[in-house]
C-alpha positions as CSV (number, residue, x, y, z in Angstrom):
1,M,0.0,0.0,0.0
2,N,1.4,3.3,-1.0
3,I,1.5,6.5,0.9
4,K,-1.4,8.1,-1.0
5,K,-3.8,5.2,-0.2
6,I,-2.7,5.2,3.5
7,S,-3.4,9.0,3.7
8,A,-6.9,8.7,2.1
9,V,-7.9,5.9,4.5
10,F,-6.7,7.9,7.5
11,C,-8.6,10.9,6.5
12,F,-11.8,8.9,6.0
13,V,-11.5,7.3,9.4
14,L,-10.8,10.7,11.0
15,L,-13.9,12.2,9.5
16,N,-16.0,9.4,10.7
17,V,-14.7,9.7,14.2
18,V,-15.4,13.5,14.3
19,F,-18.9,13.0,12.9
20,I,-19.7,10.3,15.4
21,A,-18.2,12.3,18.4
22,A,-20.0,15.6,17.6
23,P,-23.3,16.0,19.5
24,A,-26.6,16.0,17.6
25,R,-28.0,19.5,16.9
26,A,-31.6,20.4,15.9
27,I,-32.1,22.1,12.6
28,V,-34.2,25.3,12.9
29,V,-36.6,25.9,10.0
30,F,-38.3,29.4,9.5
31,D,-41.9,29.3,8.4
32,P,-42.9,32.8,7.0
33,S,-46.7,31.9,6.8
34,N,-46.8,30.8,10.5
35,Y,-44.9,33.9,11.5
36,S,-47.3,36.3,9.7
37,Q,-50.3,34.6,11.3
38,N,-48.9,35.0,14.8
39,V,-48.1,38.6,14.2
40,L,-51.7,39.2,12.9
41,T,-53.2,37.5,15.9
42,A,-51.1,39.6,18.3
43,A,-52.1,42.8,16.5
44,R,-55.8,41.9,16.7
45,T,-55.5,41.0,20.4
46,L,-53.8,44.4,21.1
47,Q,-56.5,46.2,19.2
48,Q,-59.2,44.5,21.3
49,I,-57.4,45.5,24.5
50,N,-57.2,49.1,23.2
51,N,-60.9,49.1,22.4
52,Q,-61.7,47.8,25.9
53,I,-59.6,50.5,27.4
54,S,-61.3,53.2,25.4
55,Q,-64.7,51.9,26.3
56,L,-63.8,51.9,30.0
57,Q,-62.5,55.5,29.7
58,N,-65.8,56.6,28.0
59,E,-67.8,54.9,30.7
60,A,-65.8,56.7,33.3
61,V,-66.4,60.1,31.6
62,M,-70.1,59.3,31.3
63,L,-70.3,58.5,35.0
64,Q,-68.5,61.7,35.8
65,N,-70.9,63.7,33.7
66,M,-73.9,61.9,35.2
67,A,-72.6,62.8,38.7
68,R,-72.0,66.4,37.6
69,N,-75.4,66.7,36.0
70,L,-77.1,65.3,39.1
71,Q,-75.3,67.6,41.5
72,N,-77.6,70.0,43.4
73,L,-77.3,73.7,43.3
74,D,-76.0,74.7,46.8
75,Y,-77.9,78.0,46.7
76,S,-81.6,78.8,47.3
77,S,-83.3,82.2,47.2
78,L,-86.7,80.7,48.0
79,G,-86.7,81.9,51.6
80,Q,-85.9,85.5,50.7
81,M,-88.5,85.6,48.0
82,T,-91.3,84.1,50.1
83,G,-90.3,86.4,53.0
84,A,-90.7,89.4,50.7
85,L,-94.1,88.3,49.6
86,T,-95.1,87.6,53.2
87,R,-94.3,91.2,54.1
88,I,-96.4,92.5,51.3
89,G,-99.2,90.2,52.2
90,A,-99.1,91.5,55.8
91,L,-99.5,95.0,54.5
92,M,-102.4,94.1,52.4
93,S,-104.2,92.3,55.2
94,E,-103.6,95.2,57.6
95,A,-105.3,97.6,55.2
96,E,-107.7,100.0,56.9
97,G,-110.8,101.4,55.4
98,L,-112.5,99.2,52.8
99,S,-111.3,95.6,53.1
100,F,-110.0,93.4,50.4
101,N,-112.1,90.6,51.8
102,L,-115.2,90.4,49.6
103,T,-117.6,89.6,52.5
104,Q,-116.4,92.4,54.7
105,L,-116.3,94.8,51.7
106,E,-120.0,94.3,51.1
107,G,-121.0,95.3,54.6
108,Q,-118.7,98.3,54.7
109,W,-119.9,99.5,51.3
110,E,-123.6,99.4,52.3
111,Q,-122.8,101.3,55.5
112,Q,-120.6,104.0,54.0
113,Y,-122.2,104.3,50.6
114,P,-126.0,103.8,51.0
115,D,-128.2,104.0,47.9
116,S,-130.4,106.6,49.6
117,Y,-130.8,108.5,52.9
118,A,-133.7,108.3,55.2
119,A,-135.7,111.5,55.9
120,T,-134.7,111.3,59.5
121,V,-130.9,111.6,58.7
122,T,-129.6,114.9,60.0
123,T,-126.9,117.1,58.6
124,N,-124.7,116.2,61.4
125,D,-125.1,112.5,60.6
126,Q,-124.2,113.1,57.0
127,A,-121.1,115.2,58.1
128,V,-120.0,112.3,60.3
129,A,-120.5,109.8,57.5
130,A,-118.6,112.0,55.0
131,H,-115.7,112.2,57.5
132,V,-115.6,108.4,57.8
133,R,-115.5,108.1,54.0
134,W,-112.7,110.7,53.8
135,Q,-110.7,108.9,56.5
136,S,-111.2,105.6,54.7
137,A,-109.9,107.0,51.4
138,M,-106.9,108.5,53.2
139,D,-106.1,105.1,54.8
140,A,-106.4,103.5,51.4
141,Y,-103.9,105.9,49.9
142,R,-101.5,105.4,52.8
143,Q,-101.7,101.7,52.5
144,T,-100.9,102.0,48.8
145,M,-97.8,104.0,49.6
146,Q,-96.7,101.5,52.1
147,V,-97.1,98.6,49.6
148,Q,-95.1,100.6,47.0
149,S,-92.4,101.4,49.5
150,Q,-92.1,97.7,50.5
151,I,-92.0,96.7,46.8
152,V,-89.2,99.2,46.2
153,A,-87.2,97.7,49.1
154,N,-87.8,94.2,47.8
155,V,-86.6,95.1,44.3
156,Q,-83.4,96.5,45.8
157,D,-83.0,93.2,47.7
158,D,-83.6,91.3,44.5
159,Q,-80.6,92.8,42.7
160,P,-77.9,90.8,44.4
161,V,-80.1,87.7,44.3
162,L,-80.5,88.1,40.5
163,A,-76.8,88.6,40.0
164,E,-76.0,85.5,42.1
165,L,-78.5,83.3,40.2
166,V,-77.2,84.4,36.9
167,N,-73.6,83.6,38.0
168,R,-74.7,80.3,39.3
169,S,-76.5,79.5,36.0
170,Q,-73.5,80.4,33.9
171,S,-71.0,78.5,36.1
172,A,-73.3,75.4,36.6
173,G,-71.4,72.2,36.5
174,G,-74.2,70.1,35.2
175,A,-77.7,70.1,33.8
176,L,-79.4,69.8,37.2
177,Q,-77.6,72.9,38.6
178,A,-78.4,74.9,35.5
179,Q,-82.1,73.9,35.7
180,Q,-82.3,74.7,39.3
181,A,-80.8,78.1,38.8
182,A,-83.2,78.7,35.9
183,N,-86.1,77.6,38.1
184,Q,-85.1,80.2,40.8
185,L,-84.8,82.9,38.1
186,A,-88.3,82.0,37.0
187,A,-89.5,82.1,40.6
188,L,-87.9,85.5,41.0
189,S,-89.7,86.8,38.0
190,A,-93.0,85.4,39.2
191,K,-92.5,87.0,42.6
192,Q,-92.0,90.4,40.9
193,Q,-95.1,89.9,38.9
194,M,-97.1,89.1,42.1
195,Q,-95.7,92.2,43.7
196,I,-96.9,94.3,40.7
197,Q,-100.3,92.8,41.1
198,E,-100.4,93.6,44.8
199,M,-99.4,97.1,44.1
200,M,-102.0,97.6,41.4
201,A,-104.7,96.1,43.6
202,A,-103.8,98.6,46.4
203,Q,-103.6,101.5,44.0
204,Y,-106.8,100.8,42.1
205,R,-108.6,100.3,45.5
206,A,-107.5,103.7,46.7
207,Q,-108.6,105.4,43.4
208,A,-111.9,103.6,43.4
209,E,-112.6,104.5,47.0
210,D,-111.7,108.1,46.4
211,A,-114.0,108.2,43.4
212,A,-116.8,106.6,45.4
213,R,-116.3,109.1,48.2
214,K,-116.6,112.0,45.8
215,A,-119.7,110.6,44.2
216,Q,-121.3,109.9,47.6
217,S,-120.5,113.4,48.8
218,E,-122.3,114.8,45.8
219,A,-125.3,112.6,46.4
220,A,-125.3,113.6,50.1
221,A,-125.1,117.2,49.1
222,R,-128.1,116.9,46.8
223,E,-130.1,115.1,49.5
224,T,-129.2,117.8,52.0
225,T,-130.3,120.5,49.6
226,Q,-133.5,118.7,48.9
227,V,-134.3,118.4,52.6
228,F,-133.5,122.0,53.1
229,L,-135.7,123.2,50.3
230,G,-138.5,120.8,51.2
231,S,-141.4,120.6,48.7
232,G,-141.0,124.3,47.8
233,T,-144.7,125.1,48.4
234,A,-143.9,127.3,51.4
235,Y,-142.2,129.8,49.2
236,L,-145.2,130.0,46.8
237,E,-147.7,131.1,49.4
């Protein structure tokens, strides 16, 4: 055997020994289709998680808005408004002269403004009755002035209330606060309308009573003149 053959055999044996002695290793195979599918699945899962987070955020905002919309307005002008109307009502109920009560008015009217005078009524009686009517008319005018003065005071008190309600309405944190402020503004307007009605009632009452007094005085004067002249036959004899 020559040297070339011996070298070839040695190399073959050496390669076999190295191959047998080397540990076995797994061969990694890359699958592009499987990789794309996994990436797509992960992206879809991430999108679902983001959608759930956005939904929870929207629900949290909605709950905050609901709580804000249901928050009460921590300001009420009802007591002040009802107190002002109560003071005007007290002035109306304390009115002297002809009453605002319909039943009482009927009796007072028949007494102070009779349709006719009896023949036995003296001049002094008529003078006393005329003074009563005059005093009643003066009381009515005084009561009208009192009501007007009280309304002026109430209007002055309403100015800061109006400003406060407008500010509360503009800075309302939710629908309920805005609605409650608007309701109080409407109540304030209704209160002022009621005050105007009370004032008109007092003023028209005073004017009507004064007109009735003048008319009754004229009727009483004619009656007195008629009684003084009598039938007139005495002057013809």
